[in-house]
C-alpha positions in Angstrom: 0.1 0.0 0.1 1.2 3.5 -0.8 2.1 5.7 2.2 -0.6 8.1 3.2 -0.3 11.8 2.9 -0.9 14.5 5.5 -1.7 17.1 2.8 -5.3 16.9 3.6 -4.6 18.7 7.0 -3.3 21.7 5.0 -6.3 21.8 2.5 -7.8 25.3 2.1 -11.4 25.6 2.9 -12.2 28.2 0.4 -11.1 26.3 -2.7 -12.9 23.1 -3.8 -10.8 20.8 -6.0 -12.8 21.3 -8.9 -12.6 25.1 -8.8 -8.8 24.8 -8.5 -8.4 22.4 -11.4 -10.8 24.5 -13.9 -8.8 27.7 -13.1 -5.4 26.4 -13.4 -6.2 24.3 -16.4 -7.8 27.0 -18.3 -4.7 29.2 -18.1 -2.6 26.3 -19.2 -4.9 25.6 -22.0 -4.4 29.3 -23.2 -0.5 28.8 -22.9 -0.8 25.7 -25.2 -3.3 27.3 -27.5 -1.1 30.3 -28.0 2.1 28.2 -28.2 1.0 25.5 -30.5 -1.1 27.8 -33.0 2.3 28.8 -34.2 3.0 25.0 -34.7 -0.2 24.3 -36.6 0.6 27.3 -38.9 4.3 26.4 -39.3 3.6 25.1 -43.0 2.0 28.3 -43.9 4.6 30.5 -42.2 7.3 29.5 -44.6 6.2 31.5 -47.5 4.7 34.2 -45.4 7.8 35.2 -43.3 10.8 33.7 -45.2 12.3 34.2 -48.7 9.8 32.2 -50.9 12.5 31.2 -53.4 13.2 27.7 -51.8 10.1 26.1 -50.3 12.1 23.4 -48.5 14.4 26.1 -46.8 11.4 28.2 -45.9 9.6 25.2 -44.3 13.0 24.4 -42.3 13.3 28.0 -41.3 9.8 28.1 -40.0 10.2 24.9 -38.1 13.5 26.3 -36.8 11.7 29.4 -35.5 9.1 27.3 -33.9 12.0 25.2 -32.3 13.6 28.4 -30.9 10.7 29.1 -28.8 11.2 25.5 -27.2 14.9 26.1 -26.8 14.6 29.0 -24.5 11.8 27.3 -22.4 14.6 26.1 -20.0 15.5 29.7 -19.4 11.9 30.4 -18.5 11.8 27.3 -16.3 15.1 28.5 -14.4 13.7 32.2 -13.9 9.9 31.5 -13.1 10.7 28.2 -11.3 13.1 29.9 -8.8 10.5 32.8 -8.5 7.7 30.2 -7.8 9.7 28.5 -4.9 10.5 31.7 -3.4 7.4 34.1 -3.9 4.7 31.5 -4.7 3.0 29.6 -7.5 0.2 32.0 -8.0 2.1 35.2 -8.7 4.4 33.5 -11.3 1.2 32.3 -13.0 -0.1 35.8 -13.5 3.2 36.9 -15.0 3.4 33.9 -17.3 0.0 34.3 -18.7 0.4 38.0 -19.4 3.7 37.4 -21.4 2.3 34.5 -23.4 -1.0 36.2 -24.2 0.8 39.6 -25.2 3.3 37.8 -27.4 0.7 35.8 -29.2 -1.6 38.6 -30.0 1.5 40.4 -31.4 2.1 37.6 -33.7 -1.2 38.2 -35.3 -0.3 41.9 -36.0 3.1 41.3 -37.6 4.0 42.4 -41.1 4.8 39.6 -43.6 8.1 39.1 -45.5 6.5 40.8 -48.6 5.7 43.8 -46.5 8.8 44.2 -44.4 11.6 42.0 -45.5 14.0 40.5 -43.2 12.2 42.5 -40.4 9.3 40.0 -40.6 11.3 37.0 -39.6 13.3 38.9 -36.9 10.2 40.1 -35.2 8.6 36.7 -35.4 11.6 35.2 -33.8 11.6 37.7 -30.9 8.0 37.0 -30.2 8.4 33.2 -30.4 11.2 33.5 -27.8 8.9 35.5 -25.6 6.4 32.6 -25.8 9.1 30.2 -25.1 10.1 32.1 -22.0 6.5 32.1 -20.7 6.0 28.5 -21.5 8.9 27.5 -19.4 7.5 29.1 -16.4 4.0 27.8 -16.9 4.4 24.2 -17.9 5.8 22.3 -15.0 4.7 24.9 -12.5 1.2 24.3 -13.3 1.8 20.6 -12.7 3.3 21.4 -9.2 0.3 23.7 -8.4 -2.4 21.3 -9.3 -0.7 18.2 -7.7 -0.2 20.2 -4.4 -4.1 20.5 -4.3 -4.9 16.9 -5.4 -6.6 14.3 -3.3 -3.9 11.8 -2.7 -5.8 8.7 -3.5 -6.9 10.0 -7.0 -3.9 12.2 -7.6 -3.1 10.6 -10.9 -6.6 10.9 -12.3 -7.1 14.5 -10.9 -3.8 15.8 -12.2 -4.2 14.0 -15.6 -6.7 16.7 -16.7 -3.8 19.2 -17.0 -2.2 16.9 -19.7 -5.3 17.5 -21.8 -4.7 21.2 -22.2 -1.9 20.7 -24.6 -4.3 18.5 -27.0 -7.1 20.7 -26.3 -5.0 23.8 -27.3 -4.0 21.9 -30.6 -7.6 20.9 -31.2 -9.0 24.4 -30.7 -6.4 25.9 -32.9 -6.4 23.2 -35.7 -10.3 23.2 -36.1 -10.3 27.0 -36.1 -7.7 26.9 -38.9 -9.6 24.1 -40.6 -12.8 26.1 -40.5 -11.1 29.3 -41.8 -9.7 27.4 -44.7 -13.3 26.0 -45.6 -14.7 29.6 -45.3 -12.0 31.5 -47.0 -10.2 31.1 -50.4 -6.6 30.2 -50.3 -5.7 33.7 -51.3 -7.7 35.3 -48.4 -6.3 32.8 -45.9 -2.8 33.7 -46.8 -3.6 37.3 -46.9 -5.3 37.7 -43.5 -7.0 34.5 -42.4 -4.1 33.1 -40.5 -4.2 36.0 -38.3 -7.4 35.3 -36.8 -6.2 32.5 -34.3 -3.8 35.0 -32.8 -6.5 37.5 -32.4 -8.8 35.2 -30.7 -6.0 34.8 -28.0 -7.0 38.2 -26.6 -10.5 37.0 -25.6 -8.9 33.8 -24.1 -6.3 35.9 -22.1 -9.0 38.0 -20.6 -11.0 34.9 -19.5 -7.8 33.3 -18.2 -6.9 36.3 -16.0 -10.2 36.4 -14.4 -9.9 32.9 -13.6 -6.5 33.0 -12.3 -7.2 36.0 -10.1 -9.5 33.7 -8.1 -6.8 31.2 -7.3 -5.2 30.9 -4.0 -1.7 29.7 -3.1 -1.2 26.0 -2.6 -1.6 24.9 1.0 2.0 23.3 1.1 3.6 26.6 0.1 1.5 28.4 2.8 3.0 25.8 5.3 6.6 26.4 4.1 6.0 30.2 4.5 4.5 29.8 8.0 7.6 27.6 9.0 10.1 29.9 7.4 11.3 27.1 5.4 11.2 28.6 1.9 14.3 28.1 -0.2 16.4 31.3 -0.7 18.2 29.7 -3.6 16.1 26.9 -4.9 17.8 26.3 -8.0 21.2 25.9 -6.4 19.8 23.9 -3.7 18.5 21.5 -6.4 22.0 20.9 -7.8 23.5 20.5 -4.4 21.1 17.8 -3.3 22.2 14.5 -4.9 18.9 12.8 -4.8 17.1 15.8 -6.3 19.7 16.0 -9.0 19.5 12.4 -9.8 15.8 12.6 -10.0 16.1 15.7 -12.3 18.2 13.6 -14.4 15.6 10.7 -14.6 12.9 13.2 -15.3 14.8 14.8 -18.3 15.9 11.5 -19.9 12.9 9.4 -19.2 9.5 10.7 -18.3 9.5 14.2 -19.9 11.7 13.3 -22.9 9.5 10.4 -23.6 6.3 12.5 -23.3 7.9 15.3 -25.4 8.9 12.9 -28.3 5.6 11.2 -28.4 3.6 14.5 -28.1 5.6 16.3 -30.8 5.5 13.2 -33.1 1.8 12.5 -32.7 0.3 16.1 -32.4 2.8 18.3 -34.1 5.1 16.6 -36.7 2.2 14.2 -37.8 0.3 17.3 -39.4 3.5 18.3 -41.2 4.1 14.9 -42.5 0.6 14.2 -43.6 0.5 17.3 -45.5 4.0 17.7 -47.0 5.1 14.0 -47.3 2.2 11.7 -47.3 0.3 14.1 -49.6 -2.9 14.5 -47.7 -4.6 17.8 -48.4 -4.6 20.5 -45.7 -8.2 19.8 -44.6 -7.7 16.1 -44.4 -4.4 16.3 -42.4 -6.0 18.8 -39.9 -8.9 16.3 -39.6 -6.6 13.4 -38.6 -4.8 15.4 -36.1 -8.1 16.3 -34.7 -9.1 12.8 -34.4 -5.9 11.8 -32.7 -6.5 14.6 -30.2 -10.1 13.7 -29.4 -8.9 10.0 -28.8 -6.3 11.3 -26.5 -8.7 12.7 -24.1 -10.3 9.6 -22.6 -7.1 7.6 -22.9 -5.2 10.2 -20.8 -7.8 10.1 -18.1 -7.7 6.4 -18.2 -3.9 6.2 -17.9 -4.0 8.7 -15.0 -6.7 6.6 -13.1 -4.6 3.3 -14.1 -1.4 4.9 -12.3 -3.5 5.4 -9.1 -4.3 1.7 -9.2 -1.0 0.0 -10.3 1.5 2.7 -10.1 3.0 5.5 -12.2 6.1 3.5 -13.2 4.4 0.7 -15.0 2.1 2.9 -17.0 4.8 5.2 -18.1 7.1 2.2 -19.0 4.5 0.7 -20.9 3.9 3.8 -22.9 7.6 4.3 -23.7 7.9 0.8 -24.9 4.8 1.0 -27.1 6.0 4.3 -28.6 9.5 2.9 -29.5 7.8 -0.1 -31.2 4.9 1.6 -33.1 6.3 5.0 -34.3 7.9 4.1 -37.6 5.3 1.5 -38.5 2.5 4.5 -38.1 4.2 6.9 -40.3 5.1 4.2 -42.8 1.5 3.3 -42.9 0.5 6.9 -43.5 2.8 7.1 -46.5 1.3 3.9 -47.9 -2.2 5.0 -47.3 -2.0 8.4 -48.9 -2.4 6.8 -52.5 -5.3 4.8 -51.7 -7.1 7.8 -50.1 -8.3 5.7 -47.2 -9.1 8.1 -44.4 -10.3 5.4 -42.0 -7.0 3.6 -42.2 -5.1 6.8 -41.7 -7.3 7.6 -38.6 -6.7 4.2 -37.2 -3.0 4.7 -37.2 -3.4 8.0 -35.5 -5.3 6.4 -32.8 -2.6 3.9 -32.4 0.2 6.5 -32.0 -2.1 8.3 -29.5 -2.1 5.4 -27.0 1.5 5.4 -25.9 1.3 9.2 -25.6 -1.5 9.0 -23.2 0.1 6.2 -21.3 3.3 8.4 -20.7 1.5 11.8 -20.2 -1.5 10.5 -18.0 0.6 9.9 -15.0 3.2 12.7 -15.8 1.6 15.6 -14.0 1.6 13.8 -10.7 5.1 12.4 -11.3 6.5 15.8 -11.9 5.6 16.9 -8.4 5.9 13.6 -6.5 9.5 13.2 -7.5 10.9 16.3 -5.6 10.9 17.8 -2.0 8.4 20.8 -1.5 10.9 23.7 -0.9 12.5 23.2 -4.3 9.8 21.5 -6.2 8.8 24.1 -8.7 12.4 24.6 -9.7 13.3 20.8 -9.7 10.5 19.8 -11.9 10.3 22.8 -14.2 13.8 22.9 -15.3 14.5 19.3 -16.5 10.8 19.0 -18.0 11.5 22.1 -20.1 14.7 20.9 -21.2 13.3 17.9 -22.5 10.2 19.5 -24.0 12.3 22.4 -25.3 15.4 20.8 -26.5 14.4 17.3 -27.4 10.6 17.8 -28.2 10.6 21.2 -29.6 13.4 20.6 -32.1 12.0 17.2 -33.0 10.1 18.2 -36.2 13.1 20.2 -37.4 15.6 17.4 -37.1 13.3 14.7 -38.5 12.7 17.0 -41.6 16.5 17.7 -41.9 17.4 14.0 -41.6 14.8 13.2 -44.1 16.2 15.9 -46.5 19.8 14.8 -46.1 19.0 11.1 -46.4 16.5 11.5 -49.4 14.1 9.2 -47.5 10.9 10.6 -46.0 11.1 8.0 -43.1 14.8 8.0 -42.3 14.3 11.0 -39.6 11.9 8.8 -37.7 14.7 6.7 -36.2 15.7 9.6 -34.2 12.4 9.9 -32.1 12.4 5.9 -32.0 16.0 5.9 -30.6 15.0 8.6 -28.1 12.1 6.5 -27.0 14.2 3.3 -26.6 16.7 5.4 -24.4 13.9 6.7 -22.2 12.5 3.2 -21.8 15.9 1.8 -20.7 16.7 4.6 -18.3 13.1 4.4 -16.8 13.4 0.6 -16.5 16.7 0.9 -14.5 16.0 4.0 -12.4 12.5 5.5 -12.5 11.1 5.0 -8.7 7.5 4.4 -8.0 6.0 7.7 -6.6 2.3 6.8 -6.2 0.9 8.1 -2.9 4.1 10.0 -1.5 3.6 12.6 1.0 3.9 16.0 -1.0 4.6 18.1 2.2 8.0 16.3 2.8 
């Protein structure tokens, strides 16, 4: 039996679990919507913001700009994670949501390459970097915030809801883009229609700000304040504590790396592959990604629930192994399917690659917090998680496309994520501890 927790003695009376989850998750949804709208439009951004003479070079430049936002995520994690351990989770959330919302709205107001020349990609890159800094502080920190409010017996299921915000953000942006493409001519979409999803983020930002203003600090942080036990240099303390440092390495190489590889393969690169390699039209490729996202919702909750019953470790390892085994066959299947026009077969393949993603990410939110002590938890969880998401996951579409181009083989680049998932599985099999039910106030 897992050890019991005394977190219940610190539970705030004014904040029911549901209210906390809704407020925290909506803000994270906005972060993902803003961050991934860029990814959904990466194929179109090539000719809009970069020299149009070489379409392949323009696509690579667009993917690299998307990846740049991911690369700076660890800087945001280091900065905002340290602040979160020193001044509180809630205050940091307000800063990150404003930064992300403002940068995203500004993308929708940018001039294109045809209008401003080289200033267009430069400004796009700057805004992308601001998005990355914001996401680094939000993603990881929100996991800590929600987990510290969660009921111990159902912590995996309760916190797995947060993992749906990424797919929900993709679903919202993808369906919105597909709708705009149906309603507008290709010329109108390229002229102004692509800007609409960025303008919509202003409405979402106002809603999110209102929701987050109603949030309260976590009970565990309040207890640390009352005991005068807050870390003055949380990031430095993380590196000085050998167990914390070792677990940060496990999180980076195993849990977060595996989740990032599967997420960006199944939810981001899949759309690029279906459109530019497999030959599906834009509407059909968007539909297939949306099908995968819709499938991910119940599977992620199921994985979170299962981790409360049999443990986080078993569920995560199963997802990593399944992902390593099925990634190449799924993409090869899409390539073979494109000529036959069988959307049903393509949709089934999308569902197949969604299952390992759910198995890894379902327990992931709880694991991020359960691995680390309370006083440095925000920093310890956010930095390695964003390193993996940024440097491994965010650059994944770029490296896959680059390897494909150099090898002259549309599937060659997929060996890269397959090997990463194999490494993550081996690290997890050897070192990943079971954390179900640990005392979060420790």
